[in-house]
C-alpha positions as CSV (number, residue, x, y, z in Angstrom):
1,M,-97.0,-229.8,5.9
2,R,-99.0,-230.3,2.8
3,I,-98.1,-228.6,-0.5
4,A,-100.5,-228.6,-3.5
5,L,-98.9,-228.8,-7.0
6,D,-100.9,-228.0,-10.1
7,A,-100.0,-231.2,-12.1
8,M,-101.5,-229.9,-15.3
9,G,-99.8,-226.6,-15.6
10,S,-96.5,-226.9,-17.5
11,D,-96.0,-227.4,-21.3
12,N,-95.2,-231.0,-20.7
13,A,-97.7,-231.8,-17.9
14,P,-98.1,-234.0,-16.0
15,A,-94.8,-235.8,-16.6
16,V,-92.6,-232.8,-15.6
17,E,-94.6,-232.0,-12.5
18,I,-94.6,-235.6,-11.3
19,R,-90.9,-236.1,-11.9
20,G,-90.2,-232.9,-10.0
21,A,-92.4,-234.0,-7.2
22,V,-90.7,-237.4,-6.9
23,E,-87.3,-235.7,-6.8
24,A,-88.5,-233.2,-4.1
25,L,-89.8,-236.0,-1.9
26,K,-86.6,-238.0,-2.1
27,G,-84.7,-235.1,-0.5
28,S,-87.2,-233.9,2.0
29,A,-86.9,-236.6,4.7
30,G,-90.7,-236.6,5.5
31,V,-91.0,-232.9,5.9
32,F,-94.1,-232.6,3.7
33,R,-96.7,-234.4,1.7
34,L,-97.6,-233.4,-1.8
35,V,-101.1,-233.0,-3.2
36,L,-101.2,-233.3,-7.0
37,V,-104.1,-231.5,-8.5
38,G,-105.4,-232.2,-12.0
39,D,-106.7,-235.0,-14.2
40,Q,-106.6,-238.0,-11.9
41,V,-106.4,-240.6,-14.7
42,A,-103.4,-238.9,-16.3
43,I,-101.7,-238.3,-13.0
44,E,-102.2,-241.9,-11.8
45,A,-100.9,-243.2,-15.1
46,E,-97.7,-241.1,-14.8
47,L,-97.2,-242.0,-11.2
48,R,-97.1,-245.7,-12.2
49,R,-93.9,-244.9,-14.1
50,H,-92.1,-244.1,-10.8
51,P,-91.1,-246.2,-7.8
52,A,-93.9,-247.2,-5.6
53,S,-92.1,-245.6,-2.6
54,S,-92.7,-242.1,-4.0
55,R,-96.5,-242.7,-3.8
56,E,-96.6,-243.0,0.0
57,R,-96.5,-239.2,0.5
58,I,-98.6,-238.2,-2.5
59,D,-102.3,-237.5,-2.6
60,V,-104.3,-236.8,-5.8
61,V,-107.2,-234.4,-6.0
62,H,-109.1,-234.6,-9.2
63,A,-109.6,-231.3,-11.2
64,P,-111.2,-232.0,-14.6
65,Q,-110.5,-228.6,-16.2
66,R,-107.4,-226.8,-17.3
67,I,-106.9,-223.0,-17.9
68,E,-105.2,-222.4,-21.2
69,M,-102.6,-219.6,-21.7
70,S,-104.9,-217.8,-24.2
71,E,-107.8,-217.4,-21.8
72,S,-108.5,-214.3,-19.8
73,P,-107.1,-215.0,-16.3
74,A,-109.8,-213.5,-14.2
75,Q,-112.6,-214.8,-16.3
76,A,-111.1,-218.3,-16.5
77,I,-110.8,-218.5,-12.7
78,R,-114.6,-217.8,-12.4
79,R,-115.7,-219.8,-15.4
80,K,-113.6,-222.9,-14.6
81,P,-114.0,-223.6,-10.9
82,G,-112.9,-227.2,-11.7
83,S,-109.5,-226.1,-13.1
84,S,-106.4,-227.3,-11.5
85,I,-105.4,-223.8,-10.5
86,A,-108.8,-222.9,-9.0
87,V,-109.1,-226.3,-7.1
88,G,-105.5,-226.0,-5.8
89,L,-106.0,-222.5,-4.6
90,G,-109.3,-223.5,-3.1
91,L,-107.5,-226.2,-1.0
92,H,-105.1,-223.5,0.2
93,K,-107.9,-221.1,1.1
94,R,-109.7,-223.7,3.2
95,G,-106.5,-224.6,5.0
96,E,-106.3,-228.1,3.6
97,V,-102.8,-227.4,2.2
98,D,-100.2,-224.9,3.3
99,A,-98.9,-223.8,-0.2
100,F,-99.7,-223.9,-3.9
101,I,-97.4,-224.2,-6.9
102,S,-98.3,-223.9,-10.6
103,A,-96.4,-223.7,-13.9
104,G,-99.7,-222.9,-15.6
105,S,-101.2,-219.6,-16.6
106,T,-99.3,-217.0,-14.6
107,G,-102.2,-214.5,-14.9
108,A,-104.7,-217.1,-13.6
109,A,-102.5,-218.1,-10.7
110,M,-102.2,-214.4,-9.7
111,A,-105.8,-213.6,-10.2
112,G,-106.9,-216.7,-8.3
113,S,-104.6,-215.9,-5.4
114,L,-105.9,-212.4,-5.2
115,L,-109.5,-213.6,-5.3
116,M,-109.2,-216.6,-2.9
117,L,-106.2,-215.8,-0.6
118,R,-106.8,-212.0,-0.7
119,P,-104.1,-209.4,-0.2
120,L,-102.7,-209.1,3.4
121,P,-103.7,-206.1,5.4
122,G,-101.5,-203.2,4.5
123,V,-100.6,-204.6,1.0
124,D,-102.2,-202.7,-1.8
125,R,-100.5,-204.6,-4.7
126,P,-99.1,-208.1,-4.1
127,A,-95.9,-208.5,-6.3
128,V,-94.1,-211.3,-8.0
129,G,-90.5,-211.8,-6.9
130,T,-88.1,-213.4,-9.2
131,L,-84.6,-214.5,-8.3
132,F,-81.9,-213.4,-10.7
133,P,-78.4,-215.1,-10.7
134,T,-75.7,-212.4,-10.5
135,L,-71.9,-212.4,-9.9
136,G,-72.6,-211.3,-6.4
137,G,-75.1,-214.2,-5.6
138,Q,-78.8,-213.8,-6.1
139,T,-80.9,-210.7,-6.5
140,L,-84.7,-210.7,-5.9
141,V,-86.4,-208.5,-8.5
142,L,-90.0,-207.3,-7.8
143,D,-92.3,-206.7,-9.2
144,S,-91.6,-208.9,-12.2
145,G,-95.0,-208.9,-13.8
146,A,-98.0,-208.5,-11.5
147,N,-98.4,-204.7,-11.5
148,V,-97.9,-202.6,-14.6
149,D,-99.1,-199.3,-13.2
150,T,-97.6,-198.5,-9.8
151,R,-97.2,-195.4,-7.6
152,P,-94.2,-194.6,-5.4
153,H,-95.8,-196.0,-2.2
154,H,-96.4,-199.3,-4.0
155,L,-92.6,-199.5,-4.7
156,V,-92.0,-199.0,-1.0
157,Q,-94.3,-201.8,-0.2
158,F,-92.5,-204.0,-2.7
159,A,-89.3,-203.2,-0.9
160,H,-90.7,-204.4,2.4
161,L,-92.1,-207.5,0.8
162,G,-88.7,-208.3,-0.8
163,S,-86.8,-207.5,2.3
164,I,-88.8,-210.0,4.3
165,Y,-88.4,-212.7,1.6
166,A,-84.6,-212.1,1.6
167,E,-84.4,-212.4,5.4
168,D,-86.6,-215.5,5.7
169,L,-85.6,-217.5,2.6
170,M,-82.2,-216.1,1.5
171,G,-80.8,-215.8,5.0
172,I,-79.7,-212.2,4.6
173,E,-80.0,-210.3,7.9
174,T,-80.2,-206.7,6.5
175,P,-81.0,-207.0,2.8
176,R,-79.7,-204.2,0.5
177,I,-82.6,-202.6,-1.3
178,G,-82.1,-200.9,-4.7
179,L,-84.4,-199.0,-7.0
180,L,-84.1,-199.7,-10.7
181,N,-83.5,-196.4,-12.5
182,I,-81.8,-194.8,-15.4
183,G,-79.0,-193.2,-13.2
184,E,-77.5,-193.4,-9.8
185,E,-78.3,-189.8,-8.7
186,P,-81.4,-189.3,-6.5
187,G,-82.9,-186.9,-9.0
188,K,-82.8,-189.3,-11.9
189,G,-85.9,-190.7,-13.6
190,D,-89.5,-189.5,-13.8
191,E,-91.5,-188.0,-11.0
192,R,-92.5,-191.4,-9.7
193,A,-88.9,-192.6,-9.5
194,V,-87.8,-189.5,-7.8
195,E,-90.6,-189.7,-5.2
196,A,-90.0,-193.4,-4.7
197,Y,-86.3,-192.7,-4.0
198,R,-87.3,-190.1,-1.4
199,L,-89.7,-192.4,0.4
200,L,-87.2,-195.3,0.3
201,A,-84.4,-193.2,1.6
202,A,-86.6,-191.9,4.5
203,D,-87.7,-195.4,5.6
204,T,-85.5,-196.4,8.5
205,R,-86.8,-200.0,8.4
206,L,-85.1,-200.5,5.1
207,N,-81.4,-200.8,4.1
208,F,-81.8,-198.7,1.0
209,V,-78.6,-198.4,-1.1
210,G,-80.0,-196.1,-3.8
211,N,-80.6,-196.3,-7.5
212,I,-79.4,-199.3,-9.5
213,E,-78.9,-198.9,-13.3
214,G,-79.8,-201.7,-15.6
215,R,-76.1,-202.4,-16.4
216,D,-75.3,-203.0,-12.7
217,V,-78.0,-205.7,-12.1
218,V,-75.6,-208.5,-13.1
219,W,-73.0,-207.4,-10.5
220,G,-75.3,-208.1,-7.6
221,N,-75.1,-204.5,-6.1
222,C,-78.3,-205.1,-4.1
223,D,-80.2,-208.1,-2.7
224,V,-83.6,-206.8,-3.6
225,L,-84.3,-204.7,-6.7
226,V,-87.6,-202.8,-6.8
227,C,-89.4,-201.7,-10.0
228,D,-92.8,-201.8,-11.6
229,G,-94.1,-205.0,-13.2
230,F,-93.8,-203.8,-16.8
231,V,-90.1,-203.0,-16.5
232,G,-89.5,-206.0,-14.3
233,N,-91.0,-208.4,-16.7
234,V,-89.0,-206.9,-19.7
235,L,-85.9,-207.3,-17.6
236,L,-86.8,-210.9,-16.7
237,K,-87.5,-211.9,-20.3
238,F,-84.2,-210.4,-21.5
239,Y,-82.3,-212.0,-18.7
240,E,-83.8,-215.4,-19.6
241,S,-82.5,-215.1,-23.2
242,I,-79.0,-213.7,-22.6
243,A,-77.5,-217.0,-21.6
244,E,-78.4,-218.7,-24.8
245,F,-77.4,-215.7,-26.8
246,I,-73.8,-215.6,-25.3
247,A,-73.5,-219.4,-25.5
248,G,-74.6,-219.3,-29.1
249,I,-71.9,-216.8,-30.0
250,L,-69.3,-219.1,-28.4
251,R,-70.5,-222.2,-30.1
252,N,-70.5,-220.5,-33.5
253,D,-67.0,-219.1,-33.2
254,P,-65.0,-221.0,-35.9
255,D,-61.7,-219.9,-34.4
256,D,-62.4,-221.4,-31.0
257,G,-62.5,-225.1,-30.8
258,N,-62.7,-225.1,-27.0
259,A,-65.7,-222.9,-26.6
260,E,-68.2,-225.6,-25.6
261,P,-67.1,-225.8,-21.9
262,Y,-67.4,-222.0,-21.6
263,A,-70.9,-222.1,-23.2
264,K,-72.0,-224.8,-20.7
265,R,-70.6,-222.8,-17.8
266,I,-72.5,-219.6,-18.9
267,L,-75.7,-221.6,-19.3
268,D,-75.3,-223.2,-15.9
269,T,-74.5,-219.8,-14.2
270,L,-77.6,-218.2,-15.6
271,D,-79.9,-221.2,-15.4
272,Y,-83.2,-220.0,-13.9
273,T,-84.3,-223.6,-13.2
274,K,-81.8,-223.8,-10.3
275,L,-83.7,-221.1,-8.5
276,G,-87.2,-222.6,-8.7
277,G,-90.3,-220.5,-9.0
278,A,-91.4,-217.0,-8.3
279,P,-93.4,-216.3,-5.1
280,L,-96.4,-214.0,-5.2
281,L,-95.7,-211.9,-2.2
282,G,-98.3,-210.1,-0.2
283,V,-101.3,-212.5,-0.3
284,G,-102.6,-214.6,2.6
285,G,-100.8,-217.7,1.6
286,V,-97.8,-219.2,-0.2
287,T,-98.2,-219.2,-4.0
288,I,-95.2,-220.1,-6.2
289,I,-95.4,-219.4,-9.9
290,C,-93.2,-221.4,-12.3
291,H,-92.3,-221.0,-15.9
292,G,-94.5,-223.0,-18.4
293,G,-91.3,-224.5,-19.8
294,S,-90.0,-225.6,-16.5
295,P,-88.0,-228.9,-16.4
296,P,-88.4,-231.3,-13.4
297,R,-85.5,-229.6,-11.5
298,A,-87.4,-226.3,-11.5
299,I,-90.5,-227.9,-10.1
300,C,-88.5,-229.7,-7.5
301,N,-86.8,-226.4,-6.4
302,A,-90.2,-224.6,-6.4
303,I,-91.5,-227.2,-4.0
304,Q,-88.5,-226.7,-1.7
305,I,-89.0,-222.9,-1.8
306,A,-92.6,-223.4,-0.8
307,A,-91.7,-225.7,2.1
308,Q,-89.2,-223.2,3.4
309,A,-91.7,-220.4,3.2
310,V,-94.2,-222.3,5.2
311,E,-91.6,-223.6,7.7
312,R,-90.2,-220.2,8.4
313,G,-93.6,-218.5,8.7
314,M,-92.9,-216.0,5.9
315,V,-96.6,-215.0,5.4
316,R,-97.1,-214.2,9.1
317,H,-93.8,-212.2,9.1
318,I,-95.1,-210.2,6.1
319,E,-98.5,-209.7,7.8
320,R,-96.9,-208.3,10.9
321,E,-94.5,-206.0,9.0
322,M,-97.0,-204.6,6.6
323,S,-99.5,-204.0,9.4
324,R,-96.9,-202.0,11.3
325,L,-96.1,-200.1,8.1
326,A,-99.8,-199.3,7.5
327,E,-100.1,-198.0,11.1
328,M,-97.1,-195.8,10.8
329,S,-98.4,-194.4,7.5
330,A,-101.8,-193.6,9.1
331,A,-100.2,-191.9,12.0
């Protein structure tokens, strides 16, 4: 197995990516090789800071360009074919690697994946799935940013994509699917939400448990939570900030001299870096998108997620399921 890693993507590239790569290789027992994509001079200089043993399973592919966060994603992919994202996805498209990971421009990684890997048959809108830590374990939220304008049948597709991810990578036999809404009753929400509820409830291939209100997300009442990308991204950004907010209140409490251990516990419980990156589900390959501020641990975990997705044949599983769903809809 060969996994390509955009070595120039994060805010602190390439040091963060290479440290994460070295850590991932230590615990993988020869399962995969890593292909670092980016400025070869900078990558080689950073690699020399690490033990020589880590170099044995690392290849470097030079990519002289880098896509900046301020650039238009779709235009940048076309205008910068030598960027680390375009080169890495090109390797995946040609079958030279089995997965691609980037902490660079999320929009460019998504646009490049759609352009080069293409949506799988039966998938109208590939979706980004993000794992949220909850009191009940982990909940996969999708879409968390790829699709702002969705229709009810797109939400049903997201549910199937998320269900397969939960089965293959989370080890859940019959994942509970929830629809993010403003109330629990079937008639709550706008016309799209009501119709999405109807379609999800009628789909016998899904374990649909009904509407999930925003206040119930933290309790882990479902394994997969479906919503459009606008709402999902707002929820994600709020979720990322709440740990520091609560910890800050505890630290600033003058009457509690023992607050620090509680603050650390909260931060650890809600630490997104333990969960790695977010997969782009529904394309013809494995693309994992990481936060630009990812530390080495997040990169390491993203590599492990990519390896599991390849090993367990997640893309082929999605392809089979979505093809069957398309056939049923056509009939």
